[in-house]
KEKE-3310 file (N, C-alpha, C; in steps of 0.2 Angstrom, whole numbers, plus 5000, padded with zeros to 4 digits):
npx = (5369:5368:5377:5380:5386:5401:5409:5406:5399:5383:5367:5357:5365:5371:5360:5357:5369:5369:5357:5360:5371:5364:5355:5364:5369:5357:5355:5366:5366:5353:5356:5366:5363:5349:5333:5324:5331:5330:5319:5324:5328:5316:5311:5320:5318:5304:5306:5314:5305:5295:5302:5306:5294:5285:5294:5298:5309:5316:5330:5336:5332:5338:5352:5352:5350:5362:5370:5372:5371:5358:5359:5351:5343:5327)
npy = (5332:5343:5346:5357:5355:5363:5364:5369:5384:5384:5389:5391:5392:5404:5413:5413:5418:5431:5436:5436:5445:5457:5458:5460:5472:5480:5480:5486:5499:5503:5504:5514:5524:5527:5522:5518:5509:5497:5491:5485:5473:5467:5465:5456:5445:5442:5439:5427:5419:5418:5412:5400:5394:5394:5395:5406:5418:5433:5436:5423:5421:5431:5427:5414:5418:5424:5413:5405:5389:5379:5368:5356:5350:5352)
npz = (4690:4677:4663:4649:4633:4628:4617:4605:4598:4597:4591:4601:4612:4610:4610:4624:4629:4623:4629:4642:4642:4638:4649:4660:4656:4656:4670:4675:4668:4673:4687:4687:4678:4674:4681:4671:4663:4668:4662:4651:4656:4659:4646:4641:4649:4646:4632:4634:4640:4631:4620:4626:4627:4616:4605:4597:4593:4590:4590:4588:4576:4568:4571:4565:4551:4550:4549:4559:4566:4573:4588:4587:4573:4566)
capx = (5370:5368:5382:5379:5392:5404:5414:5404:5394:5377:5362:5354:5370:5372:5355:5357:5374:5367:5352:5364:5374:5359:5353:5369:5369:5351:5356:5372:5363:5348:5359:5370:5361:5342:5330:5321:5335:5328:5314:5328:5328:5309:5310:5324:5314:5298:5308:5316:5299:5292:5307:5306:5287:5283:5300:5299:5314:5319:5338:5338:5330:5344:5358:5351:5351:5369:5374:5374:5367:5356:5362:5347:5339:5321)
capy = (5338:5343:5351:5358:5355:5369:5363:5373:5389:5383:5395:5391:5394:5411:5416:5413:5422:5438:5438:5437:5451:5462:5458:5463:5479:5483:5481:5491:5505:5504:5506:5520:5530:5529:5516:5516:5504:5490:5488:5480:5466:5464:5463:5450:5440:5440:5435:5421:5415:5416:5407:5393:5391:5393:5394:5412:5422:5437:5435:5417:5421:5435:5423:5409:5421:5425:5407:5401:5383:5376:5362:5350:5352:5349)
capz = (4687:4669:4660:4642:4629:4627:4612:4599:4599:4593:4591:4607:4617:4609:4612:4631:4630:4622:4634:4649:4642:4638:4656:4664:4653:4659:4677:4676:4667:4678:4693:4687:4673:4675:4682:4666:4660:4671:4657:4647:4659:4658:4639:4640:4652:4642:4626:4636:4642:4624:4616:4629:4627:4609:4601:4593:4596:4585:4590:4585:4568:4566:4571:4560:4545:4549:4547:4565:4566:4580:4590:4585:4568:4566)
cpx = (5371:5373:5381:5386:5395:5409:5412:5399:5388:5372:5359:5358:5371:5367:5355:5363:5372:5361:5355:5368:5369:5356:5358:5370:5363:5352:5361:5369:5357:5350:5363:5368:5354:5338:5325:5324:5333:5322:5318:5328:5321:5308:5314:5321:5308:5301:5311:5310:5296:5296:5306:5299:5284:5288:5301:5304:5317:5327:5340:5337:5336:5350:5358:5352:5358:5373:5375:5369:5364:5359:5358:5343:5333:5320)
cpy = (5338:5348:5351:5358:5362:5369:5367:5378:5388:5389:5396:5394:5402:5415:5418:5418:5429:5440:5439:5444:5457:5463:5462:5471:5483:5484:5486:5498:5508:5507:5513:5526:5532:5522:5514:5510:5497:5487:5484:5473:5463:5462:5457:5444:5437:5437:5428:5416:5413:5411:5400:5390:5389:5393:5400:5416:5426:5437:5429:5417:5425:5431:5417:5412:5423:5419:5403:5395:5381:5369:5356:5353:5349:5344)
cpz = (4680:4667:4652:4639:4627:4621:4606:4602:4595:4595:4598:4613:4616:4611:4620:4633:4629:4627:4640:4648:4642:4646:4661:4662:4656:4666:4679:4674:4671:4685:4693:4683:4675:4676:4677:4662:4662:4666:4652:4649:4658:4651:4638:4643:4649:4636:4628:4637:4635:4620:4619:4628:4620:4603:4596:4597:4590:4585:4587:4578:4565:4566:4566:4553:4544:4549:4554:4565:4573:4581:4587:4579:4568:4560)
residu = (UNK:UNK:UNK:UNK:UNK:UNK:UNK:UNK:UNK:UNK:UNK:UNK:UNK:UNK:UNK:UNK:UNK:UNK:UNK:UNK:UNK:UNK:UNK:UNK:UNK:UNK:UNK:UNK:UNK:UNK:UNK:UNK:UNK:UNK:UNK:UNK:UNK:UNK:UNK:UNK:UNK:UNK:UNK:UNK:UNK:UNK:UNK:UNK:UNK:UNK:UNK:UNK:UNK:UNK:UNK:UNK:UNK:UNK:UNK:UNK:UNK:UNK:UNK:UNK:UNK:UNK:UNK:UNK:UNK:UNK:UNK:UNK:UNK:UNK)
# end
């Protein structure tokens, strides 16, 4: 079993936290407000796939500009 380090809030960990929050918000709003909110989950999923395959993520860029450091620097 793999356990990620939880001692610090590094960039990649925050990206997954924010993606999870957006996904939960999309499901909640899609269930109680309008089914159009399920598109938020689609966008989150697409962004996670793009981030994991090519490394581009607008949220990661924003967090980095705000001073959040990645776990491993290139």
